[in-house]
C-alpha positions in Angstrom: -65.8 -10.9 -29.0 -61.9 -11.1 -27.2 -61.1 -7.8 -26.6 -57.6 -6.9 -25.4 -57.6 -3.3 -23.2 -53.3 -2.3 -22.4 -53.6 0.3 -20.3 -51.3 1.2 -17.1 -55.1 2.7 -15.6 -56.6 -0.2 -13.8 -59.1 1.8 -12.5 -60.0 2.2 -16.5 -59.5 -1.5 -17.6 -61.7 -2.2 -14.9 -63.7 0.5 -16.7 -64.1 -1.3 -20.2 -64.6 -5.0 -18.7 -67.7 -3.4 -17.2 -69.5 -1.3 -20.0 -67.7 -3.7 -22.8 -69.8 -7.2 -21.0 -73.1 -6.3 -22.0 -72.1 -6.6 -25.2 -71.4 -9.8 -25.2 -67.1 -9.4 -25.3 -64.8 -11.5 -23.2 -62.8 -8.6 -22.4 -58.6 -9.9 -21.6 -56.9 -6.4 -20.0 -53.7 -5.7 -19.3 -51.5 -2.8 -17.2 -48.1 -2.6 -19.0 -47.1 -2.7 -22.7 -45.3 -5.8 -22.5 -48.7 -7.6 -20.4 -50.5 -6.5 -23.0 -48.0 -7.7 -26.4 -48.2 -11.1 -24.5 -51.4 -11.1 -24.1 -51.5 -10.1 -27.6 -49.5 -12.9 -29.1 -50.9 -15.5 -27.4 -54.9 -15.4 -27.0 -55.9 -14.1 -30.4 -58.1 -11.0 -29.6 -59.8 -9.6 -32.3 -59.8 -6.0 -31.5 -57.1 -4.3 -29.0 -57.9 -0.9 -27.6 -54.5 0.8 -26.6 -53.6 4.0 -24.5 -51.1 6.2 -25.4 -49.4 6.4 -21.9 -48.1 3.5 -20.4 -45.1 4.6 -18.1 -42.9 2.1 -20.0 -43.1 2.1 -23.1 -45.5 4.6 -25.2 -48.5 3.0 -26.4 -47.2 3.9 -30.3 -44.5 2.1 -30.0 -46.6 -1.3 -28.8 -49.1 -0.3 -32.0 -45.9 -0.5 -33.9 -45.0 -4.3 -32.2 -47.9 -5.3 -32.7 -47.9 -4.7 -36.6 -45.0 -7.2 -36.4 -46.6 -9.9 -36.1 -50.8 -9.2 -36.2 -52.7 -7.2 -38.3 -56.0 -7.6 -35.4 -57.1 -3.7 -35.3 -55.8 -2.2 -33.1 -58.3 1.1 -31.5 -56.3 3.9 -29.6 -58.4 5.6 -26.8 -56.3 7.9 -25.3 -57.1 11.5 -23.3 -54.7 13.1 -25.5 -56.5 14.8 -28.9 -53.5 16.6 -30.6 -53.3 16.4 -33.9 -49.8 15.5 -33.5 -50.5 12.8 -31.1 -53.3 11.4 -33.1 -50.7 11.1 -36.2 -48.3 9.3 -34.8 -50.7 6.9 -34.3 -52.2 6.6 -37.0 -48.8 6.3 -38.5 -48.2 3.9 -35.9 -50.4 1.5 -37.6 -53.8 1.8 -35.4 -56.9 1.9 -37.1 -58.8 4.4 -35.5 -58.3 6.6 -32.9 -60.6 8.1 -29.9 -60.7 10.7 -27.2 -61.7 9.8 -23.5 -63.9 10.1 -21.8 -66.4 8.7 -24.4 -69.8 7.3 -24.2 -70.4 3.1 -24.3 -72.5 3.5 -27.3 -69.6 5.2 -28.9 -67.0 2.4 -28.4 -69.3 -0.1 -28.9 -69.9 1.3 -32.6 -66.3 2.0 -33.7 -65.3 -1.4 -31.9 -68.2 -3.1 -34.0 -66.8 -1.3 -37.5 -63.2 -1.8 -37.2 -64.6 -5.7 -36.7 -66.7 -5.6 -40.1 -64.0 -3.7 -41.9 -62.2 -7.7 -42.4 -65.1 -9.8 -42.7 -66.1 -7.2 -45.2 -62.7 -7.8 -47.1 -63.1 -11.5 -46.7 -65.6 -11.5 -48.2 -64.8 -9.5 -51.4 -62.1 -11.8 -51.6 -64.3 -14.4 -52.2 -67.2 -12.8 -53.8 -67.0 -13.5 -58.1 -65.5 -10.9 -60.0 -68.7 -9.2 -61.9 -67.1 -6.0 -63.1 -68.6 -5.3 -66.7 -64.4 -4.6 -67.9 -63.1 -8.0 -67.8 
C-alpha cells in the first residue's frame, strides 16, 4: 500500500514512516500543503494521512482540494479532538478522524479498514443482483 503522510512536523512524518514501513507500506511524506497536493496528484496514493494544522493552509482545506480530483481515502490525524473540529474535517471530505497520540496497531487497523471499503464497494458492484424482489 502507498501511504501519503502530510504533516508539517518532520518528526511526525519520520515516526509514521517508521511505524508503517513494517506493515508493508510505501510511505511518501510531505511537510507542506502544496507539496502534499502535488504528491497526491502525481503518486496515486492508496490513502492519505493528513494533519489539520499546516502553516500555510488548514488540513480541512487540503482535504477539500484533494476531493476536487480524487476519492482516495483521507484519514485526519490531529492533536485536536473538539467536536467542531472533527465535524468540520469530516464535512470537508475526510473518511476518518484520529487523534494523536495513537498506537501503531490502531492506526494500521484503521488504515486497513479504509482500504477495504473501496474493495467492498467494487465487489458489490460486480456481484449479480440476487434480490428476490427483482
